[in-house]
ROBAFI-419062 format. One line per field, with one value per atom (N, C-alpha, C): residue number from 1; x, y, z. Coordinates in Angstrom, 1 decimal. Layout:
N
k = NUM:...
u = X:...
v = Y:...
w = Z:...
***
This chain:
308
k = 1:1:1:2:2:2:3:3:3:4:4:4:5:5:5:6:6:6:7:7:7:8:8:8:9:9:9:10:10:10:11:11:11:12:12:12:13:13:13:14:14:14:15:15:15:16:16:16:17:17:17:18:18:18:19:19:19:20:20:20:21:21:21:22:22:22:23:23:23:24:24:24:25:25:25:26:26:26:27:27:27:28:28:28:29:29:29:30:30:30:31:31:31:32:32:32:33:33:33:34:34:34:35:35:35:36:36:36:37:37:37:38:38:38:39:39:39:40:40:40:41:41:41:42:42:42:43:43:43:44:44:44:45:45:45:46:46:46:47:47:47:48:48:48:49:49:49:50:50:50:51:51:51:52:52:52:53:53:53:54:54:54:55:55:55:56:56:56:57:57:57:58:58:58:59:59:59:60:60:60:61:61:61:62:62:62:63:63:63:64:64:64:65:65:65:66:66:66:67:67:67:68:68:68:69:69:69:70:70:70:71:71:71:72:72:72:73:73:73:74:74:74:75:75:75:76:76:76:77:77:77:78:78:78:79:79:79:80:80:80:81:81:81:82:82:82:83:83:83:84:84:84:85:85:85:86:86:86:87:87:87:88:88:88:89:89:89:90:90:90:91:91:91:92:92:92:93:93:93:94:94:94:95:95:95:96:96:96:97:97:97:98:98:98:99:99:99:100:100:100:101:101:101:102:102:102:103:103:103:104:104:104:105:105:105:106:106:106:107:107:107:108:108:108:109:109:109:110:110:110:111:111:111:112:112:112:113:113:113:114:114:114:115:115:115:116:116:116:117:117:117:118:118:118:119:119:119:120:120:120:121:121:121:122:122:122:123:123:123:124:124:124:125:125:125:126:126:126:127:127:127:128:128:128:129:129:129:130:130:130:131:131:131:132:132:132:133:133:133:134:134:134:135:135:135:136:136:136:137:137:137:138:138:138:139:139:139:140:140:140:141:141:141:142:142:142:143:143:143:144:144:144:145:145:145:146:146:146:147:147:147:148:148:148:149:149:149:150:150:150:151:151:151:152:152:152:153:153:153:154:154:154:155:155:155:156:156:156:157:157:157:158:158:158:159:159:159:160:160:160:161:161:161:162:162:162:163:163:163:164:164:164:165:165:165:166:166:166:167:167:167:168:168:168:169:169:169:170:170:170:171:171:171:172:172:172:173:173:173:174:174:174:175:175:175:176:176:176:177:177:177:178:178:178:179:179:179:180:180:180:181:181:181:182:182:182:183:183:183:184:184:184:185:185:185:186:186:186:187:187:187:188:188:188:189:189:189:190:190:190:191:191:191:192:192:192:193:193:193:194:194:194:195:195:195:196:196:196:197:197:197:198:198:198:199:199:199:200:200:200:201:201:201:202:202:202:203:203:203:204:204:204:205:205:205:206:206:206:207:207:207:208:208:208:209:209:209:210:210:210:211:211:211:212:212:212:213:213:213:214:214:214:215:215:215:216:216:216:217:217:217:218:218:218:219:219:219:220:220:220:221:221:221:222:222:222:223:223:223:224:224:224:225:225:225:226:226:226:227:227:227:228:228:228:229:229:229:230:230:230:231:231:231:232:232:232:233:233:233:234:234:234:235:235:235:236:236:236:237:237:237:238:238:238:239:239:239:240:240:240:241:241:241:242:242:242:243:243:243:244:244:244:245:245:245:246:246:246:247:247:247:248:248:248:249:249:249:250:250:250:251:251:251:252:252:252:253:253:253:254:254:254:255:255:255:256:256:256:257:257:257:258:258:258:259:259:259:260:260:260:261:261:261:262:262:262:263:263:263:264:264:264:265:265:265:266:266:266:267:267:267:268:268:268:269:269:269:270:270:270:271:271:271:272:272:272:273:273:273:274:274:274:275:275:275:276:276:276:277:277:277:278:278:278:279:279:279:280:280:280:281:281:281:282:282:282:283:283:283:284:284:284:285:285:285:286:286:286:287:287:287:288:288:288:289:289:289:290:290:290:291:291:291:292:292:292:293:293:293:294:294:294:295:295:295:296:296:296:297:297:297:298:298:298:299:299:299:300:300:300:301:301:301:302:302:302:303:303:303:304:304:304:305:305:305:306:306:306:307:307:307:308:308:308
u = 13.6:12.9:11.9:11.9:11.1:9.6:8.8:7.4:6.8:5.5:4.9:4.9:4.6:4.5:5.9:7.0:8.3:8.7:8.3:8.6:7.9:6.6:5.9:6.5:7.0:7.6:8.8:9.5:10.7:10.3:9.4:9.2:7.9:6.9:5.7:6.1:5.3:5.7:4.9:5.6:4.9:4.3:3.1:2.4:3.2:3.3:4.0:3.1:3.7:2.9:2.4:1.1:0.5:0.0:-0.1:-0.6:-2.1:-2.8:-4.2:-5.1:-4.7:-5.5:-5.9:-7.2:-7.8:-8.0:-7.5:-7.7:-9.2:-9.6:-11.0:-11.2:-12.4:-12.7:-12.1:-11.6:-11.0:-12.1:-11.8:-12.8:-12.7:-11.7:-11.4:-12.5:-13.3:-14.3:-15.6:-15.6:-16.7:-16.5:-17.5:-17.3:-17.5:-16.6:-16.7:-16.3:-17.2:-16.9:-15.6:-14.7:-13.5:-12.4:-12.6:-11.6:-11.4:-10.2:-9.9:-10.9:-11.2:-10.5:-11.0:-12.0:-12.6:-11.9:-11.0:-10.3:-8.8:-8.1:-6.6:-5.9:-4.8:-4.0:-2.6:-1.9:-0.5:0.4:0.0:0.7:-0.1:0.6:-0.1:0.4:-0.3:0.2:-0.1:0.9:0.7:0.9:-0.1:0.1:0.9:2.0:2.9:2.5:1.9:1.5:0.5:0.6:-0.4:-1.4:-1.1:-2.1:-2.6:-3.7:-4.3:-5.7:-5.8:-7.0:-7.6:-8.8:-9.5:-8.6:-8.4:-7.5:-6.3:-5.2:-4.0:-3.2:-2.6:-1.8:-0.5:0.5:1.7:1.6:1.3:1.1:2.3:2.7:3.9:3.3:3.8:3.3:4.5:4.4:5.3:4.6:5.3:4.7:5.3:4.4:4.8:4.2:4.9:4.3:3.7:3.3:2.6:3.5:4.8:5.8:6.2:5.5:5.9:7.2:7.7:8.9:8.6:9.4:9.2:9.5:8.6:8.8:9.1:9.3:9.7:11.1:11.2:12.4:12.4:13.6:13.6:13.4:13.5:13.3:11.8:11.0:9.6:8.7:8.2:7.3:5.9:5.3:4.1:3.1:1.8:0.7:-0.2:-0.7:-1.7:-3.0:-4.0:-5.4:-6.2:-6.8:-7.5:-9.0:-9.7:-11.2:-11.9:-12.8:-13.8:-14.8:-14.6:-15.4:-16.9:-17.2:-18.6:-19.3:-18.5:-19.1:-19.1:-17.9:-17.8:-16.6:-16.8:-15.8:-15.1:-15.6:-15.2:-14.4:-14.8:-14.2:-13.3:-12.0:-11.1:-11.5:-11.3:-11.5:-10.3:-9.1:-8.0:-6.9:-6.1:-5.0:-3.7:-2.6:-1.4:-0.2:0.9:2.1:2.8:3.5:4.2:5.7:6.4:7.9:8.6:9.5:10.3:11.2:11.3:12.1:12.9:14.2:15.0:14.9:15.1:14.9:16.2:16.4:17.7:18.4:19.7:20.5:20.2:19.9:19.6:18.1:17.3:15.9:15.1:13.9:13.2:12.9:12.8:12.4:10.8:10.4:8.9:8.6:7.3:6.8:6.0:6.1:5.5:4.7:3.6:2.8:1.9:1.6:0.7:-0.7:-1.6:-3.0:-4.0:-5.2:-6.2:-7.5:-7.9:-9.1:-10.2:-11.4:-12.5:-13.4:-13.3:-14.1:-13.6:-14.0:-13.5:-14.2:-13.6:-14.3:-13.4:-14.0:-13.2:-12.8:-11.5:-10.9:-10.2:-10.1:-9.3:-8.1:-7.0:-5.7:-5.4:-5.3:-4.9:-3.6:-2.6:-1.4:-1.3:-0.7:-0.4:1.1:1.8:3.3:3.6:4.6:5.2:6.5:6.5:7.6:8.9:10.1:11.3:11.4:10.9:11.0:9.8:9.0:7.8:6.5:5.4:4.2:3.8:2.7:2.1:1.6:1.7:1.1:0.2:-0.7:-1.6:-1.9:-2.4:-2.7:-3.7:-4.4:-5.4:-5.4:-5.7:-5.8:-6.9:-7.6:-8.7:-8.1:-8.3:-7.8:-8.7:-8.5:-9.4:-8.8:-9.6:-9.2:-10.0:-9.2:-9.8:-10.4:-11.3:-11.8:-10.9:-10.2:-9.3:-7.9:-6.9:-5.5:-5.3:-4.3:-3.9:-2.9:-2.0:-1.0:-1.6:-1.0:-1.6:-1.7:-2.7:-3.0:-2.1:-1.8:-1.1:-1.9:-1.2:-1.8:-2.2:-2.2:-2.5:-1.4:-1.7:-0.6:0.1:1.4:2.3:2.2:2.1:2.1:3.5:3.4:4.6:5.2:5.8:6.4:7.7:7.9:9.2:10.1:10.7:11.6:13.0:13.8:15.0:16.1:17.0:18.1:19.4:20.5:21.8:22.8:24.0:25.0:26.4:26.7:28.0:27.8:28.9:28.8:28.2:28.6:28.0:26.5:26.1:24.7:23.9:24.5:23.8:23.8:24.8:24.8:23.8:23.3:22.3:20.9:20.7:19.4:19.2:20.3:20.3:21.0:20.4:21.1:21.7:21.8:22.5:24.0:24.7:26.1:27.0:26.4:27.2:26.3:26.0:25.0:25.5:24.7:25.0:24.5:25.4:25.0:23.9:23.8:22.7:21.3:21.2:19.9:19.4:20.2:19.9:19.9:20.1:20.3:19.0:17.9:16.6:15.5:14.6:13.4:12.3:11.3:10.2:9.5:9.3:8.7:9.5:10.9:11.7:11.7:11.7:11.6:10.3:9.2:7.9:7.9:8.5:8.5:9.3:10.4:11.3:10.9:9.7:9.2:10.2:10.8:11.8:11.1:11.4:11.0:11.8:11.3:12.1:11.6:12.5:12.2:12.4:11.4:11.4:11.4:12.4:12.6:12.4:11.4:11.2:11.8:12.9:13.6:14.5:14.6:15.5:16.5:17.6:18.5:18.9:19.0:19.4:18.3:17.0:15.9:14.8:15.0:13.9:13.4:12.1:11.5:11.4:11.6:11.5:12.9:14.0:15.3:15.5:14.5:14.6:14.9:14.9:15.1:16.4:17.5:18.8:19.0:18.6:18.7:17.9:16.6:15.8:16.5:17.1:17.7:19.0:19.7:20.9:20.5:19.4:19.0:18.6:18.0:17.6:18.9:19.9:21.2:21.9:21.9:22.5:21.8:20.5:19.8:19.9:20.0:20.1:21.4:22.4:23.7:23.4:22.4:22.1:21.2:20.7:19.8:20.3:21.6:22.2:22.0:21.5:21.2:19.9:19.2:17.9:16.7:17.0:16.0:16.6:15.8:16.3:16.0:17.0:16.7:16.6:15.6:15.4:15.2:16.0:15.9:15.4:14.3:13.7:13.7:14.2:14.0:12.6:11.8:10.4:10.1:11.2:10.9:11.7:11.1:11.8:13.1:14.2:15.5:16.1:16.8:17.6:19.1:20.0:21.4:21.7:22.1:22.4:23.8:24.7:26.1:26.7:26.4:27.0:26.4:25.2:24.5:23.1:22.5:21.1:20.3:19.2:18.3:16.8:15.9:14.5:13.9:13.0:12.2:11.1:10.8:9.8:8.6:7.4:6.2:6.0:4.9:4.7:4.5:4.1:4.0:5.3:6.4:7.7:7.8:7.1:7.1:7.8:8.5:9.1:8.0:8.2:7.2:7.5:6.5:6.7:7.0:7.7:7.9:6.7:6.5:5.3:5.0:6.1:5.9:5.3:5.6:5.0:3.5:3.0:1.5:1.0:1.7:1.2:1.1:2.0:1.9:1.1:0.6:-0.3:0.4:1.7:2.4:2.0:1.6:1.3:2.5:3.6:4.7:6.0:7.1:8.4:9.2:10.0:10.3:9.2:9.3:8.4:9.1:9.0:9.6:8.6:8.7:7.6:8.3:7.7:8.3:7.3:7.7:6.9:7.4:6.5:7.0:7.1:7.4:7.7:6.4:5.3:4.0:3.6:4.4:4.2:3.2:3.0:2.0:2.7:2.2:2.7:2.6:3.7:3.7:4.0:4.5:4.8:5.0:4.7:5.1:5.3:6.2:6.6:6.6:5.8:5.7:6.8:7.8:8.8:9.9:10.7:11.8:11.3:12.1:11.7:12.9:12.6:13.7:14.3:15.6:16.2:15.5:15.0:14.3:13.0:12.3:11.1:11.4:12.5:12.8:13.3:14.1:14.7:13.5:12.5:11.4:10.6:10.4:9.7:10.5:11.8:12.6:12.7:12.8:13.0:11.7:10.6:9.3:9.2:9.9:9.8:11.1:12.3:13.6:13.7:14.4:14.6:15.6
v = -1.9:-1.1:-1.9:-1.7:-2.5:-2.2:-3.2:-3.0:-2.4:-1.9:-1.3:-2.3:-3.5:-4.5:-4.7:-4.8:-4.9:-3.6:-2.5:-1.2:-1.2:-1.7:-1.7:-2.7:-3.8:-4.8:-4.3:-3.4:-2.8:-1.6:-0.8:0.5:0.5:-0.2:-0.3:-1.1:-0.9:-1.5:-2.7:-3.9:-5.1:-5.6:-6.2:-6.7:-7.7:-7.6:-8.6:-9.8:-11.0:-12.2:-12.3:-12.7:-13.1:-11.9:-10.7:-9.6:-9.6:-10.4:-10.6:-9.4:-8.5:-7.4:-7.5:-7.4:-7.6:-6.2:-6.1:-4.9:-4.6:-3.4:-3.1:-3.5:-3.6:-3.9:-2.8:-3.2:-2.3:-1.4:0.0:0.9:1.0:0.4:0.6:-0.1:-1.0:-1.7:-0.8:0.3:1.2:2.3:2.6:3.6:5.1:5.9:7.4:8.1:9.0:9.7:10.4:10.2:10.9:10.3:9.1:8.4:7.0:6.5:5.1:4.2:3.0:2.4:2.8:3.6:3.9:5.0:5.7:6.8:6.6:6.8:6.6:8.0:8.0:9.2:9.0:10.1:10.0:9.6:10.0:9.6:8.7:7.9:7.0:7.2:7.9:8.1:6.8:6.3:5.1:5.4:5.4:5.5:4.3:4.6:3.6:3.3:4.2:4.0:2.9:1.9:0.9:1.2:2.1:2.4:3.8:4.0:5.3:5.2:6.1:6.0:7.4:7.4:8.7:9.5:10.8:11.6:12.0:12.4:12.8:11.6:11.7:10.7:11.2:10.5:10.8:9.9:10.6:9.9:9.9:8.7:8.5:8.1:8.7:8.5:8.3:7.3:7.2:7.6:8.0:8.5:7.6:7.0:6.2:6.8:6.5:6.9:5.6:5.7:4.6:3.4:3.7:2.6:2.0:2.4:1.9:2.4:3.5:4.1:5.2:5.2:6.2:7.6:8.5:9.9:10.8:10.2:11.0:11.6:12.9:13.6:14.9:15.2:16.5:17.7:17.5:18.7:18.8:17.8:17.8:18.2:19.4:19.8:19.1:18.7:18.0:18.6:18.7:19.1:17.9:17.6:16.5:17.1:16.5:16.9:15.6:15.7:14.5:14.7:13.7:13.8:12.8:13.2:12.3:11.9:10.8:10.5:10.3:9.9:9.7:11.1:12.2:13.5:14.2:14.1:14.8:14.3:13.9:13.4:14.6:15.8:17.0:18.0:18.1:19.1:18.5:18.8:18.2:18.6:17.6:17.9:18.7:18.5:19.2:19.2:20.2:20.3:20.6:19.9:20.1:19.9:20.7:20.4:19.2:18.4:17.2:17.5:16.9:17.1:15.9:16.1:14.9:14.4:13.0:12.4:11.2:11.3:10.2:9.0:7.8:6.5:5.8:4.9:4.1:4.3:4.4:4.7:3.7:4.2:3.3:3.0:3.4:3.2:4.5:4.5:5.8:6.4:7.8:8.5:8.5:9.2:9.2:10.7:11.0:12.2:12.0:12.9:12.8:14.1:13.9:15.0:14.6:15.6:15.3:15.7:14.7:14.9:14.4:14.9:14.5:14.0:12.8:12.2:12.3:12.8:13.1:11.9:10.9:9.7:8.5:7.3:6.1:5.9:5.1:4.8:5.1:5.3:5.5:7.0:7.2:8.5:8.5:9.7:9.9:10.7:10.3:11.0:11.5:12.8:13.5:14.2:14.0:14.7:15.6:16.8:17.8:18.1:17.9:18.2:19.4:20.1:21.2:20.6:20.4:19.7:20.6:20.0:20.8:21.6:21.1:21.7:22.6:22.8:23.6:22.7:23.3:22.5:21.7:20.9:20.2:18.9:17.9:16.6:16.3:15.4:15.0:13.5:13.0:11.6:11.4:10.3:10.0:8.5:8.3:7.0:6.9:5.8:5.6:4.6:4.9:4.1:4.1:3.2:3.1:3.7:4.3:4.9:4.0:3.6:2.8:3.7:3.2:3.9:4.0:2.9:2.8:2.4:2.9:2.6:1.2:0.5:-0.8:-0.6:0.3:0.6:1.5:1.7:2.6:4.0:4.7:6.1:7.1:8.2:9.3:9.7:9.8:10.1:8.9:7.7:6.5:6.0:5.2:4.6:3.5:3.5:2.6:1.2:0.1:-1.2:-1.5:-2.1:-2.3:-3.6:-3.6:-4.9:-5.2:-6.5:-7.0:-7.3:-6.2:-6.4:-6.8:-7.5:-8.1:-7.0:-7.2:-6.3:-7.1:-6.3:-6.9:-5.9:-6.3:-5.4:-5.7:-6.9:-7.3:-7.4:-7.3:-7.4:-8.8:-9.9:-11.2:-11.2:-10.6:-10.6:-9.8:-8.7:-7.8:-8.6:-9.3:-10.0:-11.1:-11.6:-12.6:-12.1:-10.8:-10.2:-9.2:-8.9:-7.8:-8.2:-7.9:-8.1:-6.9:-5.8:-4.6:-4.9:-4.6:-5.0:-4.0:-2.9:-1.9:-1.4:-2.2:-1.8:-0.8:0.1:1.0:0.4:0.1:-0.6:0.1:1.4:2.2:1.7:1.1:0.7:-0.6:-1.2:-2.5:-2.6:-1.5:-1.6:-1.5:-1.0:-0.8:-1.4:-2.1:-2.7:-1.6:-1.8:-0.9:-0.9:-2.0:-2.1:-1.3:-1.4:-0.7:0.8:1.2:2.6:3.3:2.5:3.0:3.1:2.0:2.0:3.1:3.5:4.6:6.0:6.1:7.4:8.0:7.2:7.7:7.9:9.1:9.2:8.3:7.7:6.8:6.8:6.3:6.1:4.6:4.0:2.5:2.3:1.5:1.2:-0.3:-0.7:-2.1:-2.2:-2.9:-3.0:-4.2:-4.9:-6.0:-5.8:-5.2:-4.9:-6.1:-7.3:-8.4:-9.1:-9.0:-9.7:-8.8:-7.5:-6.6:-6.9:-7.0:-7.3:-6.1:-4.9:-3.6:-3.0:-3.5:-3.0:-1.6:-1.2:0.1:0.0:-1.2:-1.3:-0.8:-1.3:-0.8:0.7:1.3:2.7:3.5:3.0:3.6:3.6:2.5:2.4:3.3:3.3:4.2:5.7:6.1:7.5:7.8:6.8:7.0:7.1:6.3:6.3:7.7:8.1:9.4:10.6:10.6:11.7:11.6:10.4:10.2:10.8:11.0:11.6:13.0:13.7:15.0:14.9:13.7:13.5:12.5:12.2:11.3:11.8:10.9:11.2:11.9:12.2:13.0:12.1:11.0:10.2:8.8:7.8:6.4:5.7:5.2:4.5:3.0:2.4:1.0:0.4:-0.6:-1.3:-2.7:-3.1:-4.5:-5.1:-6.3:-7.1:-7.6:-7.4:-7.7:-9.2:-10.0:-11.4:-12.3:-13.4:-14.4:-14.9:-15.0:-15.3:-16.5:-17.3:-18.4:-18.3:-18.7:-18.7:-20.1:-20.0:-21.2:-21.0:-22.0:-21.9:-20.5:-20.0:-18.7:-17.5:-17.7:-16.5:-16.6:-15.4:-15.3:-15.6:-16.4:-16.7:-16.6:-16.1:-16.0:-17.4:-17.5:-18.6:-18.6:-19.6:-19.6:-20.4:-19.9:-20.6:-21.8:-22.5:-23.6:-23.1:-21.8:-21.2:-20.6:-20.9:-20.4:-18.8:-18.3:-16.9:-16.6:-15.5:-15.2:-14.9:-15.3:-15.3:-14.0:-13.1:-11.9:-12.2:-11.4:-11.5:-10.9:-11.3:-10.9:-9.4:-8.6:-7.1:-6.6:-7.2:-6.8:-6.9:-8.0:-8.2:-7.2:-7.0:-6.1:-4.6:-4.3:-2.9:-2.9:-4.0:-4.0:-3.6:-3.9:-3.4:-4.1:-3.3:-3.9:-4.0:-3.4:-3.3:-3.2:-3.3:-3.0:-2.3:-1.3:-0.8:0.1:0.4:1.3:2.0:3.3:4.1:4.8:4.7:5.2:6.0:7.2:8.1:8.1:8.0:7.9:8.9:9.7:10.7:10.1:10.9:10.5:10.0:10.4:9.9:8.5:8.0:6.7:6.8:8.0:8.1:8.4:7.9:8.1:9.5:10.1:11.5:11.5:10.4:10.4:8.9:8.6:7.3:7.5:6.7:6.8:5.4:5.2:3.9:4.0:3.1:3.1:4.0:4.4:5.3:6.7:7.4:8.8:9.7:11.0:12.0:12.4:12.7:13.2:14.4:15.3:16.5:16.1:15.1:14.6:14.1:13.2:12.6:13.7:14.6:15.6:16.4:16.8:17.5:16.6:15.3:14.4:14.2:14.0:13.7:14.9:16.1:17.3:17.6:17.1:17.3:16.7:15.5:14.7:14.6:15.0:14.9:15.8:15.4:16.2:17.3
w = -17.8:-16.7:-15.9:-14.6:-13.8:-14.0:-13.8:-14.0:-12.7:-12.8:-11.6:-10.5:-10.8:-9.7:-9.0:-9.8:-9.1:-8.4:-8.9:-8.2:-6.9:-6.9:-5.7:-4.7:-5.3:-4.4:-3.7:-4.3:-3.7:-2.8:-3.2:-2.5:-1.7:-2.1:-1.2:0.0:1.1:2.4:2.6:2.5:2.4:3.7:3.6:4.8:5.5:6.8:7.6:7.8:7.6:7.8:9.2:9.3:10.6:11.3:10.8:11.5:11.7:10.8:11.0:10.7:9.9:9.5:8.1:7.8:6.5:5.8:4.6:3.9:3.5:3.4:3.1:1.6:1.2:-0.2:-1.1:-2.2:-3.1:-3.7:-3.7:-4.3:-5.8:-6.4:-7.8:-8.7:-8.1:-8.9:-9.0:-8.2:-8.2:-9.2:-10.0:-11.1:-10.5:-10.8:-10.5:-11.8:-12.3:-13.5:-13.5:-14.5:-14.5:-13.7:-13.1:-12.3:-12.8:-12.6:-13.0:-12.3:-12.9:-14.0:-15.4:-15.5:-16.8:-17.5:-16.9:-17.5:-17.4:-18.5:-18.6:-18.4:-17.7:-17.5:-17.9:-18.2:-18.6:-17.4:-16.2:-15.0:-14.1:-13.4:-12.4:-11.0:-10.2:-8.8:-8.0:-7.3:-6.6:-5.1:-4.2:-2.8:-2.3:-1.6:-1.1:0.3:1.1:2.5:2.5:3.4:3.5:4.6:5.5:6.6:6.4:5.7:5.5:6.2:7.2:8.0:8.2:8.8:9.1:10.1:9.8:10.6:9.9:10.7:10.1:9.6:8.4:7.8:7.1:7.2:6.4:5.1:4.0:2.7:1.9:1.5:0.6:-0.8:-1.8:-3.2:-4.2:-5.0:-6.1:-7.4:-8.4:-9.7:-10.8:-11.6:-12.7:-14.0:-15.1:-16.4:-17.0:-18.3:-18.9:-19.1:-19.1:-19.3:-18.0:-16.9:-15.5:-15.1:-15.6:-15.1:-14.1:-13.0:-12.0:-12.5:-12.2:-12.6:-11.4:-10.2:-9.0:-9.2:-9.0:-9.2:-8.3:-7.7:-7.0:-7.9:-9.2:-10.1:-10.6:-10.1:-10.6:-9.4:-9.4:-8.3:-8.4:-7.3:-7.3:-6.3:-6.8:-5.9:-5.8:-4.6:-4.4:-4.1:-4.8:-4.5:-4.1:-3.0:-2.4:-2.5:-3.0:-3.2:-2.4:-1.6:-0.9:-2.0:-2.7:-3.8:-3.5:-2.3:-1.9:-1.8:-1.6:-1.4:-2.8:-3.5:-4.8:-5.5:-6.8:-7.6:-8.4:-8.2:-9.0:-8.1:-6.8:-6.0:-4.9:-4.9:-3.9:-2.5:-1.6:-0.1:0.4:-0.1:0.3:-0.8:-0.8:-1.8:-1.0:-1.2:-0.5:-1.4:-1.2:-2.0:-1.4:-2.3:-1.8:-1.9:-0.9:-0.8:-1.4:-2.3:-2.8:-1.7:-1.6:-0.6:-1.3:-1.2:-1.7:-0.8:-1.4:-0.6:-0.5:-1.4:-1.4:-2.7:-2.6:-3.8:-4.9:-6.1:-7.2:-7.4:-6.4:-6.5:-6.6:-7.1:-7.2:-5.9:-5.9:-4.7:-4.6:-3.6:-3.3:-3.0:-3.0:-2.5:-1.2:-0.3:1.0:1.3:2.0:2.5:3.7:4.5:5.6:5.2:5.3:4.8:5.9:5.8:6.8:6.0:6.3:5.7:6.7:6.2:7.1:7.4:6.5:6.7:5.9:6.3:5.5:4.2:3.4:2.1:0.9:-0.2:-1.5:-1.6:-1.8:-2.0:-3.3:-3.9:-5.1:-4.9:-5.5:-5.4:-6.8:-6.9:-8.2:-8.0:-8.9:-8.9:-10.1:-9.8:-10.8:-10.7:-11.8:-11.8:-12.6:-12.1:-12.8:-13.4:-14.7:-15.4:-15.5:-15.4:-15.4:-16.7:-17.8:-19.1:-19.4:-18.4:-18.6:-18.8:-18.6:-18.8:-17.6:-17.7:-16.6:-17.0:-16.1:-16.3:-15.1:-15.4:-14.3:-14.3:-13.2:-13.1:-11.9:-11.9:-10.9:-10.5:-9.2:-8.7:-7.6:-7.5:-6.5:-5.5:-4.2:-3.1:-2.0:-1.0:0.2:1.4:2.2:3.5:4.6:5.6:6.7:7.8:8.6:9.7:10.8:11.1:12.3:11.9:12.6:12.5:13.1:12.5:13.0:14.1:13.9:14.9:15.9:17.1:18.1:17.5:17.8:17.2:17.9:17.2:17.9:19.1:20.3:21.5:22.3:21.7:22.4:23.3:24.3:25.1:24.4:24.6:23.9:24.6:23.9:24.5:25.2:26.4:27.2:26.7:25.6:25.0:25.6:25.9:26.4:25.3:24.7:23.6:24.1:23.2:23.7:23.9:24.9:25.2:25.1:25.1:25.0:25.4:25.9:26.3:25.6:25.4:24.8:23.3:22.5:21.1:20.7:21.4:21.0:21.3:22.4:22.7:21.7:21.2:20.2:18.9:18.5:17.3:17.3:18.4:18.5:18.4:18.4:18.3:17.2:16.5:15.5:14.2:13.1:11.8:11.3:12.1:11.7:11.6:10.5:10.4:11.1:11.6:12.3:13.5:14.4:15.4:16.4:16.8:17.9:19.2:20.2:21.4:22.1:22.0:22.7:22.3:21.2:20.7:21.3:22.1:22.6:24.2:24.8:26.3:27.0:26.4:27.1:26.3:27.0:26.3:26.3:25.5:25.5:26.9:27.5:28.8:29.9:29.8:30.8:30.5:29.3:29.0:29.5:29.3:29.8:31.3:32.0:33.5:34.0:33.3:33.7:33.3:32.6:32.1:31.2:30.3:29.3:28.0:27.4:26.0:25.1:24.1:23.3:21.8:20.9:19.5:19.3:18.7:18.5:17.0:16.6:15.2:15.0:14.3:13.8:12.4:12.3:11.0:11.0:9.9:9.7:8.6:8.8:7.7:6.8:7.3:6.6:5.8:6.3:5.6:5.2:5.1:4.7:3.3:3.2:1.9:1.0:1.6:0.8:0.6:1.1:1.0:1.7:2.4:3.1:4.5:5.1:6.6:7.0:6.3:6.7:6.6:5.4:5.3:6.3:6.6:7.6:9.0:9.4:10.7:10.7:9.6:9.5:9.7:9.1:9.3:10.7:11.4:12.8:13.6:13.3:14.1:13.8:12.6:12.3:13.1:13.0:13.7:15.2:15.8:17.2:17.8:17.0:17.5:18.1:17.7:18.3:19.5:19.8:20.9:22.0:22.0:22.9:24.3:25.2:26.5:26.8:25.7:25.8:25.3:24.6:24.0:23.9:24.3:24.3:23.0:22.3:21.1:21.3:20.6:20.7:19.3:19.0:17.7:17.9:17.2:17.3:15.9:15.8:14.6:14.6:13.5:13.5:13.3:12.9:12.7:13.7:14.0:14.8:14.1:14.9:14.3:15.1:14.3:14.9:14.4:15.2:14.7:14.0:12.7:11.9:11.4:11.8:11.3:11.5:12.7:13.0:12.5:11.8:11.2:11.6:11.7:12.0:10.8:11.0:9.9:10.4:9.6:10.0:10.2:11.3:11.5:10.5:9.8:8.7:9.1:8.7:8.9:7.9:8.1:7.1:5.7:5.6:4.3:3.8:4.5:4.1:4.2:5.2:5.4:6.8:7.0:8.3:9.3:10.5:11.6:12.4:12.6:13.4:14.8:15.5:16.9:17.6:18.9:19.6:19.6:19.7:19.8:18.5:17.3:16.1:16.1:16.7:16.9:17.9:19.0:20.0:19.5:18.6:18.0:16.7:16.3:15.1:13.8:13.7:12.5:11.2:10.2:8.9:8.0:8.3:7.4:8.1:7.4:7.9:6.8:7.2:8.6:9.1:10.4:11.1:12.2:12.3:13.3:14.1:15.5:16.4:17.5:17.8:18.8:20.0:21.2:22.4:23.4:24.0:25.0:26.4:27.4:28.8:29.5:28.9:29.5:28.9:28.0:27.3:26.2:25.6:24.5:23.2:22.1:20.8:20.4:19.9:19.4:17.9:17.3:15.9:15.5:14.2:13.6:12.2:11.7:10.3:9.6:8.7:8.0:6.9:6.9:5.9:6.2:5.2:5.4:5.7:6.5:6.8:6.5:6.2:5.9:7.3:7.3:8.5:9.2:8.3:8.9:9.6:9.1:9.7:11.1:11.2:12.5:13.4:13.0:13.9:14.5:13.8:14.4:15.4:15.0:15.9:17.2:17.1:18.2:19.2:18.6:19.4:20.2:19.7:20.4:21.7:21.9:23.1:23.9:23.3:23.9:25.1:26.1:27.3:27.1
***
């Protein structure tokens, strides 16, 4: 069975090299009565989202037991309680049900919920499960909330990035590692969509070189959902890393530290992870963003909000 570290390596959304954003100090070294690290729990909730900031957030959570085995299951109902630990370590600031979400075949699922953080600093996450066989289990985790988002905030203007475009199969193969690319995803750049006042969905994902193995599935879900929005919403796929063709195959350009180098648009959008899905309306403002894989119903609702 995989360790918690290897599970996180697969399911947590890994920092892109070169984004230049520094994580806040870990709050886990601060003591709060009844909270880790001083207290052990039967379950370990692990926030998978890397960008948790003041305001509305899409929170993704994995559940581990003491043996580092994922406990996420569609048969296990979960309630999340969020504590502003600076205000109270005993009374939750909000309580929300979590929805189970499958990820990649053969890998653990996750729980997702929309939550709102009132201020930055140390927050506590408590999970309560309703077990399939009856009874309840609980677990706690302390994590940090940032003051500001790294990516453009909801309602902010989208950066006018000059993302690559292509029309022929050979041209698409030179800018995409998708093994079954949809040509519609490569006809328009972000800058062109903004200039034309087009609503669009932007997918930063690299199916061939994804560190979390979720890029290909995330892109496939977007392609599937887009079939209901053809002609109403412009799709754009961007590979987040610089690529070169070597012996007829695309390969990432590596830094001196042997890490893939982000393309300019990754820096312009402040992306901390890959994959990332962003929805922009006809006024050029963000209306939704999804860190990592997203459920079809989440995308359908976000697309319908801006589609013509």
